[in-house]
N, C-alpha and C positions, 0 to 999 in steps of 0.2 A: 584910783587903782582898781583893777579888775579882780573879781573873785575867781578863784580857781575851782571851777565846777567839779572837776574830777576829785580834787582833794576834799571838797565839801561832801560829795557823795560818799567817798570812802569813809570819812569820819562818821557820817550818819549811819552807814551800814555797820560799821564797827561798834557803834554804841547801841545798836538795836537790841542785841541779846541782854545787855545790862538793863536797858529801859524796860524790856518785857519782864525780866526777872523781878525788878523792883516793883512793878505794877502788880504782878501776880502775888507777890508777898503781901503787898498792901491790901489788895482786894480780897484775898483768901485768908488774911490774917495769919500768915505763916512767917516763921523766922527764916533766916537764910539757911540754917541747918536743915529745917524741914523741907525747904524748896529743893536743896540738893539731894536729900534722901529720897524724896518723891520723884525726882527727875532721873534717878538711876534706873537702868534697865533691870527687870526682875532677875535676870540670870547673873547680875553682878552682886546681888544680895545673898547673904548666907541663908541657908534653908531654915525654915521655922516660921510659924504664923505670926510671931511678934514683930518680925522684920519685914513682913510683906505689906508695904505701905501702898494703899490704893488711893486713887483720886476719885472722889465721888462724881456722879453724873452731873450734878449742878456745878461742881468746880470745873469739870471738863468743858461744859458749855460756856462758862465765864471766861476760861482761858482762850477758847476758840474765838470768842467775840473780841477779846483784847488783842489777840494776834492779828485779826483783820483790820483793826483800827490802826 
């Protein structure tokens, strides 16, 4: 039986954001809640210094490397 290349490619691409999210959480030692809070655009967050969650330069570099893999 032949594999359906298009279906396999679609499944791979659909699962990529989840795989990246899980790897980022593992490597950066973040919970899923932290991941989603840090992934929101700043203008979606309420004003105030306590809610301004930034990603460190080291975390940025780590995430870039993971995304390339």
